[in-house]
MIPA-484003 format. One record per residue (C-alpha): residue in one letter; x, y, z. Coordinates in pm, whole numbers, plus 50000, padded with zeros to 5 digits. Layout:
N
SITE  residuo      u      v      w
SITE        A      X      Y      Z
...
REM end
This chain:
510
SITE  residuo      u      v      w
SITE        M  38442  37338  66479
SITE        L  38345  37423  66122
SITE        R  38294  37133  65880
SITE        L  38434  37206  65534
SITE        L  38383  37052  65189
SITE        I  38632  37125  64911
SITE        V  38507  37105  64552
SITE        D  38755  37135  64263
SITE        D  38835  36923  63959
SITE        E  39211  36969  64007
SITE        V  39366  36719  64250
SITE        I  39654  36951  64336
SITE        V  39410  37229  64437
SITE        R  39210  36993  64659
SITE        K  39531  36880  64832
SITE        W  39653  37238  64874
SITE        L  39326  37352  65032
SITE        T  39327  37055  65268
SITE        L  39680  37139  65381
SITE        V  39586  37505  65437
SITE        F  39328  37411  65702
SITE        Q  39517  37118  65854
SITE        P  39716  37322  66115
SITE        F  39390  37477  66239
SITE        D  39221  37152  66339
SITE        K  39054  37312  66642
SITE        E  38867  37553  66410
SITE        F  38816  37354  66091
SITE        V  38782  36997  65973
SITE        V  38781  36903  65604
SITE        V  38503  36644  65595
SITE        D  38559  36544  65231
SITE        A  38662  36663  64887
SITE        A  38484  36633  64551
SITE        A  38589  36666  64187
SITE        N  38259  36806  64058
SITE        G  37917  36934  64160
SITE        H  37750  36592  64140
SITE        E  37995  36439  64386
SITE        A  37970  36742  64613
SITE        L  37591  36733  64617
SITE        E  37589  36368  64726
SITE        I  37836  36444  65004
SITE        C  37616  36731  65126
SITE        R  37315  36499  65133
SITE        I  37502  36252  65354
SITE        H  37721  36473  65574
SITE        A  37659  36790  65769
SITE        I  37861  37059  65591
SITE        D  37898  37412  65729
SITE        I  38106  37572  65455
SITE        V  38169  37470  65094
SITE        I  38477  37600  64910
SITE        T  38409  37542  64541
SITE        D  38546  37610  64197
SITE        I  38310  37727  63920
SITE        I  38433  37561  63601
SITE        M  38414  37184  63651
SITE        P  38303  36884  63441
SITE        D  37964  36707  63483
SITE        M  37818  36977  63710
SITE        D  37977  37319  63739
SITE        G  37999  37526  64055
SITE        M  37700  37749  63986
SITE        S  37470  37455  63914
SITE        F  37595  37288  64230
SITE        I  37527  37595  64446
SITE        Q  37179  37630  64296
SITE        A  37100  37262  64363
SITE        L  37244  37288  64716
SITE        R  37010  37576  64796
SITE        E  36708  37364  64706
SITE        F  36750  37153  65019
SITE        N  36995  37348  65236
SITE        L  36945  37718  65292
SITE        H  37220  37786  65541
SITE        T  37542  37612  65433
SITE        Q  37786  37891  65352
SITE        V  37956  37886  65012
SITE        I  38292  38038  64921
SITE        I  38368  38049  64548
SITE        L  38737  38007  64467
SITE        S  38788  38061  64093
SITE        N  39048  38142  63828
SITE        H  38801  38374  63650
SITE        A  38802  38743  63740
SITE        D  38466  38791  63574
SITE        F  38237  39037  63752
SITE        S  37925  38875  63605
SITE        L  38029  38537  63747
SITE        A  38096  38692  64084
SITE        Q  37761  38869  64074
SITE        K  37581  38548  63982
SITE        G  37757  38359  64259
SITE        M  37663  38619  64517
SITE        S  37300  38610  64398
SITE        F  37301  38239  64483
SITE        G  37401  38327  64838
SITE        A  37781  38283  64816
SITE        A  37959  38436  65114
SITE        A  38268  38530  64913
SITE        Y  38415  38520  64561
SITE        L  38792  38472  64570
SITE        L  39055  38439  64295
SITE        K  39294  38145  64313
SITE        G  39587  38337  64171
SITE        E  39556  38629  64412
SITE        I  39429  38490  64741
SITE        T  39675  38420  65021
SITE        E  39636  38145  65276
SITE        E  39572  38404  65547
SITE        E  39301  38572  65336
SITE        L  39137  38235  65267
SITE        L  39138  38151  65637
SITE        E  38989  38489  65723
SITE        A  38716  38453  65457
SITE        T  38630  38108  65597
SITE        R  38613  38245  65949
SITE        R  38378  38524  65833
SITE        A  38157  38263  65667
SITE        G  38155  38071  65995
SITE        K  38051  38381  66188
SITE        K  37774  38446  65939
SITE        L  37653  38089  65984
SITE        A  37652  38124  66364
SITE        A  37477  38461  66350
SITE        D  37205  38336  66118
SITE        D  36977  38246  66407
SITE        N  36679  38434  66273
SITE        P  36619  38364  65906
SITE        P  36355  38591  65760
SITE        S  36016  38487  65889
SITE        P  35717  38467  65656
SITE        S  35514  38783  65693
SITE        F  35196  38598  65776
SITE        L  35343  38488  66111
SITE        G  35464  38820  66231
SITE        I  35699  38642  66479
SITE        S  36070  38581  66501
SITE        S  36249  38264  66603
SITE        H  36293  38401  66955
SITE        Q  35921  38471  66987
SITE        V  35807  38116  66906
SITE        S  35843  37997  67265
SITE        E  35659  38302  67392
SITE        L  35376  38248  67147
SITE        L  35333  37876  67219
SITE        T  35342  37907  67595
SITE        G  35098  38198  67630
SITE        G  35319  38502  67595
SITE        T  35247  38873  67606
SITE        G  34936  39019  67458
SITE        E  35138  39217  67204
SITE        V  35296  38906  67052
SITE        L  34968  38716  67049
SITE        Q  34775  39003  66896
SITE        A  35033  39058  66623
SITE        F  35022  38689  66536
SITE        D  34640  38677  66529
SITE        R  34622  38985  66305
SITE        A  34875  38835  66062
SITE        L  34693  38501  66055
SITE        I  34356  38664  65988
SITE        S  34498  38880  65713
SITE        E  34645  38577  65538
SITE        K  34321  38375  65582
SITE        D  34519  38071  65678
SITE        T  34569  37822  65962
SITE        V  34881  37682  66125
SITE        W  35008  37360  66278
SITE        C  35253  37308  66559
SITE        I  35545  37067  66520
SITE        V  35760  36986  66824
SITE        F  36107  36839  66761
SITE        S  36309  36647  67018
SITE        Q  36663  36522  66970
SITE        D  36694  36145  66981
SITE        V  37053  36161  67104
SITE        T  37197  36245  67441
SITE        P  37343  36590  67501
SITE        A  37695  36441  67490
SITE        V  37639  36279  67151
SITE        S  37465  36592  67027
SITE        S  37765  36798  67126
SITE        S  38000  36566  66941
SITE        L  37788  36617  66629
SITE        G  37821  36989  66663
SITE        M  37460  37052  66766
SITE        T  37558  37265  67062
SITE        N  37337  37571  67033
SITE        G  36993  37685  66934
SITE        A  37116  37859  66622
SITE        E  37229  37533  66463
SITE        W  36908  37359  66566
SITE        T  36684  37629  66418
SITE        N  36897  37673  66106
SITE        Q  36893  37304  66025
SITE        L  36523  37263  66097
SITE        T  36436  37570  65891
SITE        A  36630  37424  65599
SITE        L  36449  37091  65640
SITE        L  36109  37264  65641
SITE        A  36195  37439  65317
SITE        A  36313  37111  65161
SITE        A  35982  36949  65260
SITE        E  35782  37238  65103
SITE        L  35670  37369  65440
SITE        S  35672  37734  65546
SITE        G  35709  37840  65907
SITE        T  35922  37973  66189
SITE        V  36135  37756  66420
SITE        G  36226  37847  66777
SITE        M  36392  37679  67074
SITE        I  36178  37569  67369
SITE        T  36455  37405  67574
SITE        D  36815  37312  67499
SITE        H  36707  36998  67313
SITE        I  36345  37074  67220
SITE        A  36250  37296  66925
SITE        A  35907  37388  66791
SITE        A  35786  37515  66456
SITE        V  35473  37712  66378
SITE        V  35395  37603  66023
SITE        R  35151  37746  65772
SITE        T  34887  37513  65625
SITE        M  34907  37687  65286
SITE        G  34567  37565  65174
SITE        I  34672  37201  65133
SITE        S  34479  36906  65272
SITE        E  34561  36753  65609
SITE        D  34686  36432  65445
SITE        V  34924  36621  65216
SITE        F  35043  36837  65504
SITE        C  35120  36531  65719
SITE        E  35301  36365  65427
SITE        R  35528  36668  65404
SITE        V  35585  36669  65779
SITE        H  35671  36297  65767
SITE        K  35920  36376  65490
SITE        L  36122  36578  65742
SITE        L  36234  36250  65900
SITE        T  36370  36113  65571
SITE        L  36567  36415  65448
SITE        P  36949  36412  65478
SITE        S  37046  36588  65798
SITE        R  37299  36579  66079
SITE        L  37001  36584  66315
SITE        S  36850  36280  66479
SITE        F  36505  36367  66604
SITE        S  36146  36260  66658
SITE        L  35853  36492  66619
SITE        G  35504  36545  66758
SITE        V  35243  36731  66557
SITE        D  34896  36874  66611
SITE        G  34665  37118  66440
SITE        P  34530  37302  66260
SITE        A  34489  37617  66468
SITE        S  34315  37934  66355
SITE        N  34435  38163  66638
SITE        S  34695  38191  66911
SITE        K  34478  38023  67176
SITE        E  34418  37719  66958
SITE        L  34788  37714  66874
SITE        E  34877  37700  67243
SITE        H  34654  37392  67278
SITE        A  34810  37241  66965
SITE        F  35156  37288  67117
SITE        S  35048  37111  67437
SITE        H  34900  36825  67234
SITE        A  35213  36798  67015
SITE        C  35428  36771  67328
SITE        D  35200  36496  67460
SITE        A  35214  36319  67126
SITE        L  35593  36329  67128
SITE        N  35594  36106  67436
SITE        D  35478  35824  67207
SITE        R  35835  35795  67078
SITE        F  35897  35596  67398
SITE        F  35722  35305  67229
SITE        R  35798  35385  66862
SITE        G  36173  35441  66892
SITE        P  36395  35709  66735
SITE        G  36283  35897  66426
SITE        A  35918  35870  66525
SITE        F  35631  36064  66369
SITE        C  35378  36111  66648
SITE        R  35026  36243  66595
SITE        Y  34828  36353  66895
SITE        R  34579  36092  67022
SITE        S  34345  36120  67315
SITE        T  34447  35930  67627
SITE        T  34128  35956  67822
SITE        G  34102  35581  67873
SITE        E  34220  35408  68188
SITE        H  34585  35310  68203
SITE        S  34691  34949  68246
SITE        D  34720  34802  68596
SITE        F  35084  34699  68642
SITE        R  35053  34557  68994
SITE        K  35035  34208  68845
SITE        E  35359  34266  68654
SITE        I  35536  34399  68962
SITE        N  35428  34099  69170
SITE        M  35530  33863  68892
SITE        V  35874  34024  68866
SITE        Q  35936  33981  69237
SITE        T  35813  33620  69236
SITE        L  36029  33519  68940
SITE        I  36342  33674  69090
SITE        Q  36289  33514  69431
SITE        G  36237  33184  69253
SITE        N  36553  33239  69049
SITE        E  36351  33194  68729
SITE        L  36548  33446  68525
SITE        D  36470  33288  68188
SITE        R  36101  33347  68254
SITE        L  36187  33702  68356
SITE        K  36342  33759  68012
SITE        N  36033  33619  67846
SITE        M  35825  33866  68046
SITE        L  36029  34150  67897
SITE        K  35957  34017  67549
SITE        Q  35586  34010  67631
SITE        I  35596  34373  67743
SITE        S  35768  34467  67417
SITE        A  35511  34279  67211
SITE        R  35223  34465  67381
SITE        R  35363  34814  67320
SITE        D  35084  34904  67076
SITE        K  34827  34850  67352
SITE        Y  34992  35096  67591
SITE        T  34928  35470  67607
SITE        I  35157  35751  67715
SITE        Q  34984  35733  68052
SITE        D  35148  35392  68099
SITE        I  35506  35514  68050
SITE        D  35570  35603  68414
SITE        H  35411  35278  68529
SITE        L  35629  35077  68290
SITE        R  35939  35256  68416
SITE        R  35831  35158  68768
SITE        V  35805  34792  68662
SITE        F  36157  34798  68517
SITE        N  36297  34984  68815
SITE        T  36140  34733  69056
SITE        M  36282  34449  68851
SITE        A  36632  34597  68850
SITE        E  36638  34687  69220
SITE        T  36498  34348  69326
SITE        L  36737  34158  69100
SITE        I  37042  34351  69221
SITE        H  36941  34308  69587
SITE        H  36879  33937  69530
SITE        T  37216  33888  69366
SITE        L  37406  34094  69622
SITE        S  37241  33897  69906
SITE        Y  37327  33551  69779
SITE        C  37633  33597  69565
SITE        P  37967  33703  69720
SITE        R  38105  33773  69374
SITE        A  37841  34039  69311
SITE        A  37974  34267  69583
SITE        E  38316  34256  69416
SITE        S  38168  34348  69079
SITE        Q  38036  34683  68961
SITE        L  37684  34561  69025
SITE        A  37676  34723  69367
SITE        Q  37731  35069  69211
SITE        V  37445  35043  68959
SITE        N  37168  35299  69013
SITE        P  36862  35152  68838
SITE        L  36642  35459  68882
SITE        A  36898  35690  68725
SITE        E  36976  35445  68446
SITE        I  36614  35378  68350
SITE        N  36493  35737  68383
SITE        G  36784  35846  68163
SITE        M  36665  35630  67872
SITE        V  36424  35774  67618
SITE        F  36303  35458  67444
SITE        L  36140  35135  67564
SITE        D  36374  34922  67351
SITE        D  36677  35074  67524
SITE        I  36530  34998  67868
SITE        I  36452  34640  67767
SITE        A  36802  34589  67623
SITE        W  36961  34730  67941
SITE        S  36738  34510  68158
SITE        E  36829  34200  67958
SITE        R  37200  34275  68004
SITE        L  37143  34316  68379
SITE        I  36961  33983  68395
SITE        D  37249  33813  68210
SITE        I  37506  33964  68449
SITE        C  37312  33853  68757
SITE        H  37239  33513  68610
SITE        N  37608  33451  68545
SITE        L  37705  33563  68894
SITE        L  37444  33337  69052
SITE        R  37546  33043  68833
SITE        Q  37908  33091  68935
SITE        T  37793  33087  69296
SITE        V  37622  32754  69235
SITE        D  37935  32616  69069
SITE        D  38155  32739  69350
SITE        S  37923  32627  69627
SITE        N  38035  32260  69605
SITE        M  37745  32054  69727
SITE        G  37981  31790  69854
SITE        P  37979  31906  70218
SITE        V  37603  31951  70210
SITE        L  37543  31605  70069
SITE        K  37781  31457  70323
SITE        Y  37594  31634  70602
SITE        I  37264  31491  70477
SITE        E  37410  31139  70455
SITE        Q  37538  31166  70813
SITE        N  37218  31307  70953
SITE        Y  36934  31172  70737
SITE        M  36809  30963  71031
SITE        H  36735  31278  71228
SITE        N  36449  31521  71181
SITE        L  36638  31740  70936
SITE        T  36487  32076  70843
SITE        L  36549  32287  70537
SITE        S  36680  32562  70761
SITE        Q  36944  32330  70911
SITE        I  37062  32208  70571
SITE        S  37074  32553  70411
SITE        T  37278  32685  70702
SITE        V  37549  32432  70616
SITE        A  37553  32566  70260
SITE        G  37554  32927  70376
SITE        F  37243  33030  70184
SITE        S  36892  33131  70270
SITE        P  36639  32843  70258
SITE        N  36462  32976  69948
SITE        Y  36776  33036  69750
SITE        F  36933  32709  69870
SITE        C  36637  32517  69728
SITE        N  36710  32663  69387
SITE        I  37081  32591  69381
SITE        F  37036  32243  69536
SITE        K  36798  32146  69258
SITE        A  37033  32297  69001
SITE        C  37316  32079  69132
SITE        T  37133  31751  69204
SITE        G  36831  31766  68978
SITE        K  36607  31699  69281
SITE        S  36439  31904  69549
SITE        V  36580  31878  69900
SITE        S  36273  31686  70013
SITE        A  36288  31440  69721
SITE        Y  36663  31385  69769
SITE        L  36619  31317  70142
SITE        T  36328  31079  70078
SITE        D  36524  30883  69814
SITE        L  36821  30852  70050
SITE        R  36601  30727  70337
SITE        I  36422  30471  70120
SITE        Q  36755  30339  69983
SITE        Q  36879  30294  70339
SITE        A  36550  30127  70437
SITE        K  36590  29879  70148
SITE        R  36939  29793  70269
SITE        L  36817  29736  70624
SITE        L  36521  29527  70506
SITE        T  36744  29295  70309
SITE        T  37044  29274  70543
SITE        T  36892  29279  70891
SITE        S  36605  29123  71083
SITE        K  36495  29452  71237
SITE        S  36126  29526  71268
SITE        I  35949  29779  71047
SITE        N  35915  30012  71346
SITE        L  36289  30005  71415
SITE        I  36381  30047  71049
SITE        A  36144  30342  71017
SITE        E  36309  30501  71317
SITE        D  36660  30424  71188
SITE        V  36597  30608  70861
SITE        G  36434  30913  71019
SITE        Y  36060  30842  71036
SITE        E  35887  30873  71372
SITE        S  35573  30698  71244
SITE        S  35597  30350  71097
SITE        S  35266  30396  70916
SITE        Y  35397  30710  70747
SITE        F  35718  30524  70658
SITE        I  35516  30242  70499
SITE        K  35314  30495  70295
SITE        I  35625  30674  70170
SITE        F  35796  30342  70093
SITE        K  35501  30219  69889
SITE        D  35464  30554  69708
SITE        T  35832  30543  69616
SITE        T  35886  30175  69530
SITE        G  35536  30046  69459
SITE        M  35581  29777  69725
SITE        T  35497  29733  70092
SITE        P  35792  29667  70330
SITE        N  35790  29393  70594
SITE        C  36040  29233  70819
SITE        R  36100  28963  70559
SITE        G  36193  29224  70309
SITE        R  36424  28991  70119
SITE        A  36121  28802  69985
SITE        V  35918  29116  69917
SITE        L  36194  29298  69737
SITE        S  36326  29009  69530
REM end
């Protein structure tokens, strides 16, 4: 679909042109309309425009001035001049500024306007190979071949051209920061649009070079140094990220190179550097840095993740994610795969834990989540962390609902009826229908006490009642409340109450 901008100071003309293209909404979309060159220029800086249909005579900024200003930062937007003036000199001037057509308002039919717009669209699509600077001696299609060790003929031609110009080059690798689906919705569906837009951006940043596609969503530029310092060159490269563009990309850069062999190494380094966007986020400027040092050992993190999940300490798990985010500057690109493994382990363990102990989880979409595919499909660390936090929240809510629905009443009743026996955690958890480890967590969440502490408190309360209401011996009372050893009972009693029990407990406990 071609994106159109209509520029005319007459409202009725702008409305007419909009209506002309409206029935052909599968071919064209009128993005906006402007009353003068100033307005149009601002729209072009904000929106991606394929074709501009503009008048010449307008207030504030006329059509010719607008086209000239447009060409300063966008080389490839097609321009159709639609004017009332049948002046050959105006037409000639317009064509010299790169206008695709010069049409007269009073003579043009709707069909002719549509056909002229379609021709401009075809010219835009065919403009895959803008003229390459002579010093390179390569076309857009030869960039990939040159950077990846192509044929001797291409390499030799490049080296001869570089020597003759007495210059050096840098390699810039561009990667889209959006998914293929989003990219398609923005219209970035082919290499021609990628290379056209990037070539225009290079020109706007005062850089000279040739852009070629490496993969469907990776482009590379071989850029001339032009005798400027490295600092100035990098400033201009960084400017690429701030210029108005429909593209969302990060870039990796390395150089300079004085021959094709060095350029091949620069390309490899720029690709490595681009991986740093994992930590930096979208729109990253990544210089190559050596990664010869040892990568971090993430075994501790993996063990910690598993321990926290088994202990149902999901708040601490979230804090761990924040700590990983805060340490991103200390990681290298060698750590990326290891970090993905940490997050994948966390997600798989958490999902398994929740599915094992929470009946609601199986009924939710949680069982269909594929952590490996989800995490490997994300480009940036922040996206992985955000996804992981959402997963933790989902699992936490499901587990909390399980605790709420578990109703400790039957469990507490079972303990009250059987406290005098040698109760085990396994026996009690079976009544609740949970594993011992998980039951400990939900029991404490419900009662505020551990199972052991709750059982001890209950036994001591019963012992107090027996001491004050019966004449039973200490041995019998200890046995009645579930202690096989009277000495152990006395110790626990004293630890709990601060007093020593005896058969005349009424006096002791008063």
